[in-house]
N, C-alpha and C positions, 0 to 999 in steps of 0.2 A: 571917318573915312580916309584920312592921311594916315592915320597909324595903321590902319588894316591895311593899306597899299606897302606901308613902310614893312611890315611884318611879311609879308608875302613876297615882297623882292628881295629882304633879308634870307628867307627860307630858301628861295630860288637860290641865290647867290651861294650858297652854302651847300647845296644839293651837288651843283654844276662842280664848285671846287672839287669836293669829294668823289664825285666821277671821274676828274680827271689825274687822281692821284692814284697810281697803283699800287696793288695790294702785295704785301711781302709774299715773296716765292710765287708772283706771277710769273707764268712763261709766256714765251711769244714764238710763235710758230715758225717752223721753218719753212724756208721759201722753195724748198724743192724734195722730194724725195727719190731714193735710189738712182736706176739710170736718167731719171729726169734733172740730175744734179750734174751730169757729164759736161765738163768744161766750163762750170760757174764756180764763182769764187766763193769759197767759204763763210767769208765777213759779210760780203754782199747778201748772201742767203739765210743769214742766222745759223750758220752749221756751226760754227765754231765754239759757242757757249757750252756744250756738253763733250766737247772732245776729249780723247784720251790718247795718248802715244802705244802704239801696239809694235812697234819693232823700229830700229835705230841701226843706220849704217855709220860708219865712222872711216875718216881719210885722214893720212898725215896732214899735220899743219893746224888741226883743230878745227875742222869741219867735221859737219854733223847733220844727217840728213834723218828727219823722224816720220816715219807713218802715222798721221793724224786719222783717227774714225770720229765719226758722230754718229751715235747711235740713232738719234733723230732723225736725221737726214739720209743714214744708211749709205754714208759717201764717205771717201778716203782722200787724203791728199798728203803731198810732201811740205814740210816745214824744214827749210834748209837753215843753219846757223854758223857762222864764223866767228870764232872766239879769239883769232890770230892777229885779226887787222891785216892781214895779208892782201896782196894783190892777186886776186884768183879770176883774173878775165878769163880764163878757159876751163873752169870748174862748174859743173852744173849739177843740181838735184831734180831727182825725177821720181815719179811714181808710176808703176807698172800693174795693170790688170791683166789677169790670166782667167781663162775660163777653167783650168785644171792646175793641180799642185806642180808647177814647172811646167805646164804643156798647154797649148792652145791660145798664145799669145793675143789679148784682144787690143789693146792700147796703151799710150804711155803718155806723160804729159812732163815739162819740165821746168826749172825755175834757174836762174843764174846764183849764184853765190854772193852775197852784198859785201861789201867791205867797210868794217866789219858789221856784225848785227844779225837779223832773222829777216826773211822772207818766206813766202808761201806760194803752193802753185794753185792751180784751179783745180777742182776734184772730179774724182770718178767715182761713179756709183752702182752699187747693187751689192745685198749680202751674200748672194752665192757664188760669187767671184773672189779669187786670192789676189792678194795685194803685196806688192815688196816696194822698197825704197833702193835708191842707187846714188853713187856719187860717180860722175865721170870727168875725167881730164882730157878734154877735148885734144889737147897739146899732145898728151902720151899715148891716148887712147886706154888707159887704164881705169878700170870699173870696181869700184867695191858696193856690195849689196849687201842687204838685209835679209833675213830668213823670210819666207813667205807667212803671210796671216790671211 
């Protein structure tokens, strides 16, 4: 009887352990989709895993703003990178959402450039919109933007 209980316990423990180990290639569901992603974080919603860069804006001093797109979430955000290590207290990267190619502005979100390193904004979603990223110097008002995507 003791051996039968030990065998059942051993098999049960092995089955539980296997259930907790994810299989190779397992995908995790995104936390939002389309316009439901508006103003949510790409990392907290698991939208960053399949993200690709669709457009990039550059500014003097080693600043870069990338338009990141998640097909799984159907949402975009801006990732800003400062490779210079300069003091950029007046520079922001932002993403714009438009209903047409350069017409029908809908919304934008911004993120301050780090010193140095990378950071990202929250997302704007929906596959029927046009997006672009920009870098703005609030001290001078100068703006550099990517092409629309």
